C-alpha positions in Angstrom: 25.0 22.8 -0.2 21.7 23.3 -2.0 18.9 24.8 0.1 16.1 22.5 1.0 12.7 23.0 -0.7 10.2 25.1 1.1 6.5 24.6 0.2 3.8 27.1 0.9 0.2 27.2 -0.3 -0.3 30.4 -2.0 -3.9 30.3 -3.3 -7.1 28.3 -3.0 -7.2 25.4 -5.4 -10.5 26.6 -6.9 -8.9 30.0 -7.8 -5.9 28.6 -9.7 -5.8 29.4 -13.4 -2.7 28.2 -15.2 -2.8 30.2 -18.4 -0.3 28.0 -20.1 -2.5 25.0 -19.6 -5.3 26.7 -21.4 -3.5 28.3 -24.3 -0.4 27.0 -26.1 1.3 28.7 -28.9 -0.5 27.6 -32.0 2.4 28.3 -34.4 4.8 25.8 -32.8 4.2 23.1 -30.3 7.6 21.6 -30.6 9.3 20.5 -27.4 11.9 18.2 -26.0 12.5 17.2 -22.5 13.8 14.7 -19.9 12.4 13.2 -16.7 14.4 11.4 -14.0 12.5 8.4 -12.8 12.5 7.3 -9.2 11.2 4.3 -7.2 11.0 4.7 -3.5 12.9 8.0 -3.9 15.8 6.3 -5.6 16.7 7.4 -9.1 16.4 4.4 -11.4 16.0 5.7 -14.9 15.1 8.3 -17.5 12.4 9.3 -19.8 13.3 11.3 -22.9 10.5 12.7 -25.1 10.1 15.0 -28.1 7.2 16.7 -29.8 7.8 17.5 -33.5 5.8 18.6 -36.5 4.8 15.7 -38.7 2.9 16.7 -41.9 -0.2 18.5 -40.8 0.0 17.0 -37.3 2.4 16.8 -34.4 4.1 13.6 -33.1 5.1 12.9 -29.5 7.7 10.1 -29.1 8.9 8.9 -25.7 11.5 6.4 -24.5 10.9 5.5 -20.9 13.4 3.1 -19.2 14.6 2.1 -15.8 16.3 -0.7 -13.9 14.4 -2.1 -10.9 16.2 -4.6 -8.6 18.2 -6.0 -11.5 15.4 -6.0 -14.1 15.4 -3.7 -17.0 12.1 -2.0 -17.9 11.6 -0.2 -21.2 8.5 1.4 -22.8 8.2 3.1 -26.1 5.3 5.4 -26.9 4.1 7.5 -29.8 1.2 9.9 -30.2 0.1 11.7 -33.3 -2.3 14.7 -32.7 -3.9 17.6 -34.4 -3.3 21.0 -32.8 -4.1 22.1 -30.2 -4.3 18.5 -28.9 -6.7 16.1 -30.6 -5.2 12.5 -30.6 -5.3 10.6 -33.9 -3.0 7.7 -33.4 -1.5 6.2 -30.2 0.9 3.3 -29.8 2.5 2.0 -26.7 4.6 -1.1 -26.4 7.0 -2.6 -23.8 7.2 -3.1 -20.1 5.5 -1.0 -17.4 7.0 -2.9 -14.5 9.2 -5.9 -13.9 6.2 -8.3 -14.4 3.9 -6.1 -16.5 3.8 -5.7 -20.3 1.7 -3.6 -22.6 1.1 -3.6 -26.4 -1.7 -1.2 -27.6 -2.2 0.4 -31.0 -5.1 2.8 -31.2 -6.0 4.4 -34.6 -9.6 5.3 -33.9 -10.0 7.8 -31.1 -13.5 8.9 -30.3 -14.2 12.6 -30.1 -13.7 14.0 -26.7 -11.4 11.2 -25.6 -7.7 11.1 -24.8 -5.2 8.3 -25.2 -3.4 7.0 -22.1 -2.7 3.5 -20.7 -1.5 3.8 -17.2 1.0 5.8 -15.2 3.7 5.8 -17.9 5.1 7.5 -19.8 5.2 10.7 -17.9 5.1 12.9 -21.0 1.6 11.5 -21.8 0.4 12.5 -18.4 1.7 16.0 -19.2 -0.3 16.0 -22.4 -3.4 14.8 -20.5 -3.2 17.9 -18.3 -2.9 20.1 -21.5 -5.8 18.3 -23.1 -8.0 18.9 -20.1 -7.1 22.6 -20.0 -7.5 23.1 -23.7 -10.9 21.3 -23.8 -12.8 23.3 -21.2 -11.6 21.4 -18.1 -14.2 18.7 -18.2 -15.1 16.8 -15.0 -14.1 13.5 -16.7 -12.1 12.6 -19.8 -12.7 9.2 -21.4 -9.4 7.4 -21.9 -8.6 5.1 -24.8 -8.1 2.1 -24.6 -10.1 2.2 -21.3 -11.0 4.3 -18.3 -11.7 7.9 -17.5 -9.5 10.6 -16.0 -10.6 13.1 -13.4 -8.4 16.2 -12.8 -8.7 18.5 -9.8 -6.6 21.6 -9.1 -5.3 21.3 -5.5 -3.2 24.4 -4.9 0.1 26.1 -5.7 3.5 25.3 -4.2 6.7 27.4 -4.2 9.9 25.4 -4.4 13.3 27.1 -3.6 16.2 25.0 -4.5 19.8 25.9 -5.2 19.0 29.6 -5.5 16.2 29.1 -8.0 12.5 29.3 -7.4 9.7 27.3 -9.0 6.1 28.2 -8.6 4.0 25.2 -9.6 0.3 24.4 -9.7 -0.5 21.1 -8.0 -3.2 18.8 -9.5 -4.7 15.5 -8.3 -5.4 13.1 -11.1 -7.7 10.1 -10.7 -8.8 7.3 -13.0 -5.4 6.8 -14.7 -4.7 4.1 -12.2 -6.2 3.0 -8.9 -6.2 6.0 -6.7 -4.8 9.5 -6.9 -1.7 10.8 -8.5 -0.2 14.2 -7.7 1.2 16.3 -10.6 2.9 19.7 -10.6 3.0 21.9 -13.8 4.3 25.4 -14.5 2.4 28.3 -16.0 3.2 27.1 -19.5 1.7 23.7 -19.0 5.0 22.0 -18.7 4.9 19.1 -16.3 7.7 19.3 -13.7 7.0 16.6 -11.3 4.7 13.6 -10.7 4.2 11.4 -7.6 2.4 8.2 -8.3 2.6 4.4 -8.1 3.8 2.1 -10.9 2.2 -1.0 -12.4 3.2 -3.2 -9.4 1.8 -0.7 -6.9 5.2 0.6 -5.7 6.0 4.2 -5.1 7.0 6.0 -8.3 8.2 9.6 -8.9 9.3 11.5 -11.9 10.8 15.0 -12.0 12.8 17.3 -14.3 16.5 16.8 -13.6 16.8 20.2 -11.9 14.2 19.1 -9.3 15.8 15.8 -8.2 16.8 17.1 -4.8 13.1 18.1 -4.2 11.8 14.5 -4.4 11.5 13.8 -0.6 9.6 17.1 -0.1 7.3 16.5 -3.1 6.5 13.0 -1.7 5.6 14.5 1.7 3.5 17.2 0.1 1.6 14.6 -2.0 1.0 12.4 1.0 -0.4 15.2 3.1 -2.6 16.5 0.3 -3.7 13.0 -0.6 -4.8 12.3 2.9 -6.7 15.6 3.1 -8.4 14.8 -0.2 -9.2 11.2 0.9 -10.6 12.4 4.1 -12.8 14.9 2.2 -14.0 12.2 -0.2 -14.8 9.9 2.7 -16.5 12.6 4.8 -19.8 11.8 3.1 -19.6 8.2 4.5 -17.5 8.9 7.6 -19.6 8.3 10.7 -19.1 10.9 13.5 -17.1 9.9 16.5 -19.2 9.3 19.6 -18.1 9.2 23.2 -20.0 6.0 24.1 -20.9 2.9 22.0 -22.8 -0.2 23.2 -22.8 -3.4 21.1 -25.6 -5.6 22.3 -26.7 -9.2 21.8 -23.6 -10.5 19.9 -21.4 -13.5 20.6 -18.0 -12.3 21.8 -14.9 -14.4 20.8 -12.1 -14.5 23.4 -9.1 -14.9 21.2 -6.8 -15.4 24.2 -8.5 -18.8 24.7 -9.3 -18.1 28.4 -13.1 -18.3 27.9 -15.4 -20.0 25.4 -17.4 -17.7 23.1 -19.9 -15.7 25.2 -23.4 -15.4 23.6 -25.8 -12.5 24.1 -23.0 -10.2 25.3 -22.8 -6.5 25.6 -19.6 -4.6 24.9 -19.4 -1.0 26.0 -16.8 1.4 24.5 -16.2 4.7 26.1 -13.9 7.3 24.5 -12.4 4.7 22.2 -11.6 2.1 24.9 -13.5 -1.0 26.1 -15.2 -0.2 29.4 -17.2 -3.3 29.9 -17.8 -6.8 28.5 -20.4 -9.3 29.7 -24.0 -10.4 29.8 -26.7 -7.8 29.8 -27.6 -8.5 33.4 -24.1 -7.4 34.4 -23.2 -4.7 31.9 -25.3 -1.6 31.9 -25.7 0.4 28.6 -24.8 4.0 29.3 -27.4 6.7 28.8 -27.0 8.3 25.4 -24.8 5.6 24.0 -24.9 4.7 20.3 -26.4 1.2 20.3 -25.3 -1.4 17.7 -27.6 -4.4 17.6 -25.4 -7.4 17.1 -28.0 -10.1 17.8 -27.2 -13.3 15.9 -23.8 -11.9 15.0 -20.2 -12.6 16.2 -17.8 -10.0 17.6 -14.1 -10.4 17.2 -11.1 -8.0 17.8 -10.1 -5.7 15.1 -7.8 -7.5 12.6 -4.1 -6.8 12.1 -2.2 -6.9 8.8 1.4 -7.5 9.7 2.8 -7.1 6.1 1.3 -3.9 4.8 2.7 -1.5 2.2 0.5 1.6 2.6 1.6 3.1 -0.7 -1.6 5.0 -1.5 -4.0 7.0 0.6 -6.8 4.8 -0.7 -5.5 1.9 1.4 -7.0 3.7 4.5 -10.7 3.0 3.7 -9.7 -0.4 2.2 -8.2 -1.6 5.4 -11.1 -0.4 7.6 -13.7 -1.9 5.2 -12.0 -5.2 5.5 -11.9 -5.2 9.3 -8.3 -4.2 9.7 -7.8 -1.7 12.4 -4.0 -2.0 12.9 -1.3 -2.4 10.2 2.4 -2.9 10.4 3.9 -1.1 7.4 7.1 -3.0 6.5 8.9 -0.7 4.2 7.9 2.6 2.7 9.2 6.0 1.7 10.1 7.8 4.9 8.4 11.1 4.1 5.3 9.5 2.7 4.6 7.0 5.5 5.3 9.4 8.4 3.0 12.0 6.9 0.3 9.4 6.4 0.8 8.0 9.9 0.6 11.4 11.5 -2.5 12.4 9.5 -4.4 9.3 10.6 -3.3 9.7 14.2 -4.3 13.3 14.3 -7.7 12.7 12.8 -6.9 14.5 9.5 -6.8 11.2 7.5 -8.8 8.0 7.4 -7.2 4.6 8.1 -6.1 2.1 10.7 -3.6 2.6 13.4 -0.1 2.4 11.8 3.0 0.8 13.2 6.1 1.4 11.2 9.1 -0.7 10.2 11.7 1.4 8.4 13.3 -0.2 5.4 17.1 -0.2 4.8 19.1 -1.8 2.0 22.7 -2.2 1.0 24.6 -1.5 -2.2 24.5 -3.3 -5.6 22.4 -3.6 -8.7 19.4 -5.2 -6.9 19.3 -2.7 -4.0 16.1 -0.7 -3.5 15.2 2.6 -1.9 16.9 5.7 -0.8 18.0 4.6 2.7 21.1 2.5 2.6 23.7 1.1 5.0 27.0 -0.5 3.8 29.0 -0.4 7.0 28.4 -0.4 10.8 28.5 3.4 11.2 25.9 3.9 8.5 23.8 1.1 10.0 23.7 2.7 13.4 22.8 6.1 11.9 19.9 4.6 9.9 18.5 2.9 13.0 18.8 6.1 15.1 17.0 8.1 12.3 14.1 5.6 12.3 14.0 5.4 16.1 13.8 9.2 16.5 10.9 9.3 14.0 8.8 6.9 16.1 9.4 3.6 14.1 9.1 0.4 16.1 11.2 -1.8 13.8 13.8 -1.9 11.2 13.2 -3.9 8.0 16.2 -5.6 6.3 16.0 -5.7 2.5 17.8 -8.0 0.1 21.2 -6.5 -0.5 22.4 -6.0 3.1 25.6 -7.8 4.1 25.8 -10.0 7.2 28.1 -7.7 9.2 25.7 -4.8 8.6 22.8 -6.9 9.7 24.6 -7.6 13.0 25.3 -3.8 13.5 21.6 -3.0 12.7 20.3 -5.6 15.1 22.7 -4.5 17.9 21.7 -0.9 17.6 18.0 -1.6 17.2 18.0 -3.8 20.3 19.9 -1.2 22.3 17.2 1.3 21.5 14.3 -1.1 22.3 13.4 -1.8 18.6 13.1 -5.1 16.8 14.3 -6.2 13.4 12.3 -7.9 10.7 12.7 -8.3 6.9 14.0 -10.4 4.1 16.9 -12.9 4.3 19.3 -11.0 2.1 21.0 -12.5 -1.0 24.0 -14.6 -0.2 23.0 -15.7 3.2 20.4 -18.1 4.6 17.8 -18.0 7.3 20.1 -19.6 9.9 22.6 -16.8 9.5 20.0 -14.1 9.6 18.5 -15.4 12.8 21.9 -15.9 14.4 22.8 -12.2 13.4 19.9 -11.0 15.5 16.9 -10.7 13.3 13.8 -11.1 15.4 11.3 -11.7 12.6 11.4 -12.8 9.0 9.1 -11.8 6.2 7.9 -14.4 3.6 7.8 -18.2 4.1 10.1 -18.8 1.1 13.1 -18.0 3.2 12.3 -20.6 5.7 11.2 -23.2 3.1 14.6 -22.7 1.4 16.4 -24.3 4.4 13.6 -26.5 5.8 13.6 -29.4 3.4 14.1 -32.3 3.6 14.5 -32.0 7.4 12.7 -29.0 9.0 13.7 -29.8 12.5 16.9 -27.7 12.4 15.2 -24.5 11.3 12.3 -25.1 13.7 14.9 -25.5 16.6 16.7 -22.3 15.5 13.5 -20.2 15.4 12.3 -21.5 18.7 15.6 -20.9 20.4 15.7 -17.3 19.2 11.9 -16.7 19.5 11.8 -15.8 15.8 8.5 -14.7 14.3 7.4 -15.4 10.7 4.8 -13.5 8.6 4.4 -16.0 5.7 2.5 -13.9 3.0 1.0 -17.1 1.7 -1.8 -15.3 -0.1 0.7 -13.5 -2.3 2.5 -16.7 -3.2 -0.7 -18.3 -4.1 -1.5 -15.5 -6.4 1.9 -15.6 -8.1 1.8 -19.4 -8.4 -1.6 -19.6 -10.1 -1.6 -20.7 -13.7 -2.7 -17.8 -16.0 -5.6 -20.0 -17.1 -6.9 -20.4 -13.6 -9.3 -17.6 -12.6 -8.2 -15.7 -9.5 -11.8 -15.9 -8.3 -11.5 -19.6 -7.8 -9.5 -19.0 -4.6 -9.9 -15.3 -4.0 -13.5 -14.1 -4.6 -12.6 -10.6 -3.6 -11.1 -10.1 -7.1 -14.6 -9.6 -8.5 -15.0 -6.5 -6.2 -11.9 -4.5 -6.9 -11.8 -1.2 -8.6 -11.8 -1.3 -12.4 -8.2 0.2 -12.6 -6.9 -2.7 -10.5 -8.4 -5.6 -12.5 -5.9 -5.5 -15.3 -2.7 -5.3 -13.3 -3.9 -8.0 -10.8 -4.7 -10.3 -13.8 -1.0 -10.1 -14.6 -0.1 -11.9 -11.4 0.5 -15.5 -12.1 2.7 -18.1 -13.8 3.0 -19.2 -17.5 2.5 -22.9 -18.2 6.2 -23.7 -18.3 6.7 -22.6 -14.7 3.3 -22.9 -13.1 3.8 -26.5 -11.8 7.1 -25.7 -10.2 5.8 -22.5 -8.6 2.7 -24.2 -7.3 4.9 -26.9 -5.7 7.0 -24.2 -4.0 3.8 -22.6 -2.7 2.6 -25.9 -1.3 6.0 -26.3 0.4 5.5 -22.9 2.0 2.0 -23.9 3.2 3.5 -27.1 4.7 6.3 -25.4 6.4 4.0 -22.8 8.0 2.0 -25.7 9.4 5.1 -27.4 10.8 6.3 -24.1 12.4 2.9 -23.5 14.0 2.6 -27.0 15.4 6.1 -26.6 16.9 5.1 -23.3 18.6 6.8 -20.8 16.4 4.7 -17.5 16.3 3.0 -16.9 13.0 1.5 -13.5 12.2 -0.8 -12.8 9.3 0.2 -10.3 6.6 -0.6 -9.8 3.0 2.2 -7.8 1.2 0.7 -6.5 -2.1 -1.9 -8.8 -3.6 -5.7 -8.2 -3.7 -6.3 -5.1 -1.5 -8.7 -5.6 1.3 -9.4 -9.2 0.8 -6.0 -11.0 1.0 -5.8 -10.9 4.8 -8.9 -13.1 4.8 -7.3 -15.4 2.3 -4.1 -15.5 4.3 -5.8 -16.9 7.4 -7.9 -19.3 5.3 -4.6 -20.8 4.1 -3.4 -21.1 7.7 -6.4 -23.4 8.3 -5.3 -25.4 5.2 -1.9 -25.6 6.8 -3.4 -27.2 10.0 -4.4 -24.3 12.2 -7.8 -24.4 13.9 -10.0 -21.5 13.0 -9.4 -20.0 16.4 -5.6 -20.3 15.9 -5.9 -18.7 12.5 -7.9 -15.8 13.9 -5.3 -15.4 16.7 -2.6 -15.0 14.0 -4.4 -11.8 12.9 -5.3 -10.5 16.4 -3.6 -11.4 19.7 -0.4 -12.9 18.3 0.7 -9.8 16.4 -0.3 -7.6 19.3 2.0 -9.6 21.5 4.8 -9.7 18.9 4.6 -5.9 18.6 4.4 -5.3 22.3 0.9 -3.9 22.0 -1.1 -6.7 23.8 -1.5 -4.3 26.7 -3.8 -2.2 24.6 -5.2 -4.3 21.8 -5.5 -7.7 20.2 -8.4 -9.0 22.3 -11.8 -7.9 23.7 -10.8 -7.0 27.2 -11.6 -4.0 29.5 -9.1 -1.2 29.1 -8.0 -2.1 25.6 -8.7 -0.2 22.4 -12.3 -0.4 21.2 -11.2 -2.0 17.9 -13.9 -4.6 17.0 -15.3 -6.3 14.0 -18.9 -7.5 13.9 -19.5 -10.5 11.6 -22.7 -12.0 10.2 -21.4 -15.5 11.0 -18.9 -17.2 13.2 -15.3 -17.7 12.0 -14.9 -20.5 14.5 -17.2 -22.7 12.4 -15.7 -21.4 9.1 -12.7 -19.1 8.9 -14.0 -17.7 5.6 -16.7 -16.0 7.7 -14.2 -13.2 8.6 -15.2 -11.9 5.1 -18.8 -11.4 6.2 -18.3 -8.0 7.9 -21.4 -6.2 9.2 -19.7 -3.3 11.1 -16.2 -2.2 12.0 -15.6 -0.2 15.2 -12.5 1.9 15.9 -11.5 5.2 17.3 -15.1 5.8 18.6 -16.6 5.4 15.2 -18.9 2.7 13.8 -18.2 2.0 10.2 -20.5 0.4 7.6 -18.0 -1.2 5.2 -20.1 -0.7 2.0 -19.6 3.1 1.7 -15.9 2.7 2.5 -15.5 0.2 -0.4 -17.4 2.5 -2.7 -15.3 5.6 -1.7 -12.3 4.0 -3.4 -14.0 2.5 -6.4 -14.6 -1.0 -5.1 -17.9 -2.9 -5.3 -19.2 -4.0 -1.9 
C-alpha cells in the first residue's frame, strides 16, 4: 500500500525562490503533459496539453474534458506566445461547467498582460505562474479578456508517496475567479497540483497522475492555508473580542412568539453568551462593557443558512456580513470542511458556527463525490466515519438505492444522527420518507408528488415529522428568463465581486424553457405555503446562488408563499435551531444562549426585506460592521 502524503512547511513563504519559475531554458520550451481532473475529490476527467515551436513562436494547445453527473464538459484552448512568455494570440472555446460556456478569441494582447479566462484549463494556470516569475513577480497581472491576477508565495510542502518525494512550492492565486486558488509547482516551474473551484462554484482539483493519491491531503492543506490567509486578510477589519457587550435602546424581537417586540431594550452579552435581556430599568450595563447604541433599530437572533456549501474560505466573511451566524453545510469534501470547521472553532479562521452533514452517494454515471455506499455494510461504515468526525447528519445524494438509504438511516439514528438530502433517482419522496429520511433538501422533490392533491404528501411529512429546506431562491434564479435582469428580484447581484458577475449571469433559462421552469418554480412556492400552513417545519437555506444575499431572498419568498414576516424570520432562526437540536443554545434572544445577534436599521416584522438592512452583527464576543467584511472578499457594501 502506498504511503500517505506527509506535509511539512520547510521555509517561510517570503523566502521561497523557485529558480525554474524565473528562468526557463531559452533554447527549447517544448513540453507535453497530463492532469487528472477531480470534482469533490472524485476523478472525472483529463487535461492533455502540449507546448511546441511554431515558426518564431511557441504554441500551447490544451484539451480539457470531464463528465460531471452525466454531463460531458469539453474545453479547447490555444495560446501562441513569444519566448520567454509573451502572449500574442489566445483562443478558448467550449464548456467550463455543465451550464457554462465560453467562446473568446484574443489577438490583441496589451503589453504586461496575460491571457486567462477562468479556472480552466490547468495548463494556462501553469503558464500564468511562469509569466509572473519571468516578468519580475508583479503584485498584479492584468488578464485578458478581463480581470487581474494576484500571486502570493505561501510556503513549501514535501509530499512522500509510494517511495517517491516531491518538494513543491505552494502559491495562492487570486483574481482568476472569486476567491483564492492554491497551486503547487516544482523547481522547474512545472505545475503539479491545483485546488480550486469550477465555474459552478463546486470543488475542483487537478494533479499530475502520479499525485492522484495525494488529493485528500492537498485539499486539507489548501483549506488550512486558505483559512489562515483569509484570517490575515480580515485581520485589518476584524474587531477584537471583548468579554462584555451591551446593546442598548433597540427593539428586541422574540422569535419564539412568547412576547411581543420589546422596545428600548438592553441586551448584555458576557463571554459570548446572553446574560440579560430587558428594559434599562431592570438590566444593568456592566462596567467596562463595549456599548452598541441600537436606538431606533431592531435586534433579531443571528440567522441560520440551512443549505450551505462552504466551498471557499471567502464564504466566512460573506456569511457574517449577511447576518448569518450558523450554517449547516450539506455536502462537502471531508478534508476541506473539517479543516475549515476546526479553524473557525479554534479562532484561527473567520466565519459562522458550522454544523456538518456528510454527503454520500451510490454508484452509476451520475454519482458524485469520493464517499460512496452501494450496500448496507458500506452504508454503516460511512455513517460511522462521519459520526466519529463530529458530523451531525448524513446527506443522501442522487444515486443511492432504497435499501442503502434504509441502512444509512438505521445506523445514523442508532448513533443519534439525522438524515437529510435529495430524493435519489428512481424513487419518490414517499419512499424516501418511509425509508427513514428525517429531512429533504429542495422543494422540487415534494412538488413532484404533491399535485394535483397535496394532502397525501402533507400527511406523510407530518406523520414522520419530516423537515424541508426548499431553496426557493435558487430555483427562482434558475427559472428567470435570460432577458430578465437578476436585480429585478435580487438586488444583491449589483454588489457581488467582479469575478462572480459573469458566472451568475449564466444562471437562468432560454426562451424555449423559461415559461415551463417558471411554472415549476411557482408550483414549488405554492407547495411550500401548503406545507407551512399544515404545520410541516420549513427551514431556510440557499444552496449556491447569490452569495450573502440569497438567504434574505429565500425568506422574502416564504412571505410570498403565505408566511407572516415573523414566521419567515422563524424559518431562519428558531425553527432550524430546534430541527438541529440546538435550541438550547441558540435561535432566539434568551438568557444563557449564544450571543449571536443581528442589529437591523428597520423592522422585518413590517417588511421582511428589512433583514437586508444590517447595521451590526454580533457573534463570538465580537461586534462586526458588515461593510469591511463585504470589502474583504471583493464585494461592494
